[in-house]
N, C-alpha and C positions, 0 to 999 in steps of 0.2 A: 794585590794582583794574584792572589791564590787561584791556581788552575786556569788563569788566563793565558792564551796563546800569544806569544810575542815573537816577532821576527825582527832581528837587528841585522840590516844589510851593512856590511863594513864592520861586522862585529868581531873580527879576528885580531884587532889591536886597537890601542889608543882609546878614543872617546867611545867608539862602538863596543869595544870589549868591556869598558867600565860600565856602560849602560846595560849590557847583557848580564854582568855580575850583579848589579843592583836589582835588576828585574828578577833574576833567579833567586836571589836572597829574599825577595819579597813574595816568593811562592809561585812565580810565573813558570809556565812551560816554555822555555826559550830555545829558539833556533837562531844560530848565527850563520850568515851567508857572506861569501867572498868569492872572488874569481881565482884565488890562490889556495890550492889544497894544503900546501905546506904551512901557511899561516893559520888555516883553520885547525889543523892537527896540533900546532903549537899552542894555540889559544885554549884548546880543550884541556891541556895539562894545567892551566891556571884557573879555569872556570869550574864551578861546582859540578858534581856528577849529575847526569841527566840532561845537560845541554846538548842539543843536536847541531849538526853542521849540514850545510848545503852549498855546493858550488853554484855560483850565479854571477853572471856578467851583465850588469844593468845597462851596458852600452848596446846590448842586443835586444831590440823590441820583441822579437819572436821568442827569445829565451826567457825573458821576463814574463811574457804572456803564458807560455807553456808551464813555467814554474807555478804561477798562481792558480792556473786551471787544474794542476795536479795535487793541490793541497786544499784542505778545508779552510774556510775563512778565518782570518786572524782577528784577535781583539785589538792588537796594536802593531803597526808596521813602522819601523824607524829606519830611515836612510841616513847613516852616519858617516859613510866613507865615500871618497871620490879621489880621483887622481888628476891634478892640474899642475902645470909648470909656471914658475914665476918669470917675469921679464917685462920689459917695455913692449909696447905694440910693435915698434920698429925692429926690436932685437929678437923677439920670440919667434922661432921657426913656425911657419904656418901649419905644418903638419902636427906639431905639438899643440898649437892653439886649438886646432880642430878636434884633436883627441881629448883635450881637456874639456871642451864644450860637450863632446859626446858623453863623457863620464859624468860631469857635474850637472849640466842642465838636462840633456836628453835622458840621462839615467833617471833623474827625478821625474821627468815627464813620463817615461815608460812605466815607472812604478805607480805614479799617480793614475795612469790610464788603465793599468791592468790589475792593481791590487784588489783582492777580495777581502773586505773588512766587515766585521759584524756590526750591526746597529749598536750604537753606543760606543763604538771603538774609535780609533784615531790613527792618523798618519802624521808623522813628524819628520821634517827635514832638518839638516844641519847646514846653515849658510856660513856667514863669517862677517867680521867687523868691516871688511873693505867694502861691503855694500853701503855702509853709512859714511865711511871715511876712506876715500880712494887713496891708493898708494901708487906712485909713479912706476915702481918696479913690479907691480902686480895688478896692472890695469885689467887684464882679462879676468882675474879672480874676482875683482870687485864687480865687474859687469855680470859675471855668472852668479855670484851670490845674490845680487840684486834681482836677477832674473828668476832664481829659485824662490826668493821671497814673493815676487809677483805671482809666480805660478801657485805658490801656497795660498795666497789670498783668493785667487780665482777658484781653486779647488775647494776652498772652504765654502764658497757659495754653491758650487756645483754639487758637492757631496752632502750638503746639509739636509736635503730632503730624505736622504738615506740614513740619517742619524750618525754621520761620520764627521768627526772634527779633524781639522788640518791646521798645523802650526809649524813654526820654525824656531830653532835656537841658534843664536849667533854668537860664537865665541871669538876671542882674540887668540894670541899665542897661548898654547896649552902645553903643559909638560907631558909629552907623549914620545914614544920611540921615533916618531917622525924626525925629531931633531938630532937623533944619534948620528945622522949622516955628517954632522958638523964636527964630530969628534968630541971628546970630553971638554977640552978647553973652549972650542967654538960654541958648544951647547951652553956652557956656563956663561960665556961672554954675551950670548944672545939673551939669556934669561936675566942677567944682571942689567943689561940695557933696558929690558922691558920693565923690570921692577922699579927702575929709576923714573920711568915715564908714566906708569899706570897710577891711577888715583888710589888704588888699593895697596900699592907697593908690593904686590906679589903676583906671580904667574899662576894661573889657574891649574889645578890638577884635573886630570881627565874625569875624576869622579864629581868634581864641581859641575862640569857640563852635563854629565849623566844625570845628576840630581835634577837639573832644569828640564832635561828631556822627559824624564818620567813625571815631572810636575805637569807639563803641558799635555802629556799623553793621558794622564789619569784624571785631570781636573775637568769635570763635566761642563764648566762654564767658560772654558778656554778654547777659542777657535779663531782662525784668521790672525793670529798674533805672532809677532817676532819678539822673542825674549832675548835680550842682550845679556850675556854672561861674559863680559869683556874687561872687567876691572876698570871701567870708565874709558877704555881706549877710544871709543867713538867720540868722546868729548875733547880729547887732547891731540 
């Protein structure tokens, strides 16, 4: 990836940060984007020198469009972050459901619509295992992940004449700071439960998902694909 320009949206923590680190270590010129300046500044302390930051809220179609028009085309664009709430359809407040839809699906749509990508480049989304295996307490997340994967396949067809590949990576529970909200004991209980049910017997590290993201981003024969990196979660 030497000298290739890589944009990681949601690159200020978790899977996105791990992807930015891998790309930077592979020689790419990396920019991470997020709507939270504090997280961007914090991530810079952990990432290699030379990584750039950009505030960007993908929920805003006009902001996404202006951002891409003000930058040169990218070799690879990766949308790794979104904000959604869990809950049953009956219990999840409608305003939270709508905000999650705006972040996860419409954010991906806005990026897919406006991103300027070089010929031979790629666009990669991160979906999630609930697209394949619905969960009663995360019905909306499953629907949104499935919608993102459907969008990905359509964009793979639409952007193919321009020489742009489009893919998705679908993780299960991943060891990221997202789970810190449970506290140390709650986090470990969650991971222990997942290790017991997953076929691999282990919870994925953020770098495991980043590895898959850069595989689909750089493999010239991969487009229209959803790559599951879920420890077999979709099967159990």
